[in-house]
C-alpha positions in Angstrom: 64.2 125.7 51.7 61.2 123.4 52.2 61.3 121.6 55.4 62.4 117.7 55.2 64.7 118.1 52.2 67.8 116.2 52.3 70.0 119.5 52.2 67.8 121.0 55.0 70.7 120.2 58.1 73.0 122.3 55.9 70.9 125.2 56.1 69.8 124.7 59.7 73.4 124.3 61.1 74.7 127.6 59.9 71.5 129.5 61.2 72.0 128.3 64.4 75.5 128.4 64.6 74.9 132.3 63.5 72.3 132.6 65.9 74.7 131.2 69.1 77.5 133.8 67.8 74.6 136.5 67.6 73.4 135.6 71.5 77.5 135.4 72.7 79.6 138.6 73.4 82.7 136.3 72.4 83.2 133.1 69.9 81.0 130.2 70.2 83.1 127.7 72.3 84.1 124.6 70.6 81.4 122.8 73.1 78.7 124.4 72.1 79.8 124.3 68.5 80.2 120.4 68.5 76.4 120.1 70.0 75.4 122.3 67.7 76.9 119.8 64.8 75.6 116.9 66.4 71.9 118.0 66.7 72.1 118.8 62.7 74.1 115.8 61.9 73.5 113.2 64.8 76.7 110.2 64.8 75.5 107.1 63.3 75.1 104.7 65.8 75.8 100.8 65.2 73.0 98.6 65.0 72.4 96.3 67.7 71.8 93.2 65.5 75.2 93.9 63.4 78.1 91.8 64.1 81.7 92.1 63.4 82.6 88.5 63.2 
């Protein structure tokens, strides 16, 4: 997958998750899984100038 394409996070996230699993002797714990997901799919933060009024 060429870098910079829209699908890149969908390739990188599972790759990172598989690597994290390989680095453990058990399962990837939930907080580590959440960190991996947030790294590849950061949450959308509200715009500071946006108002709901």
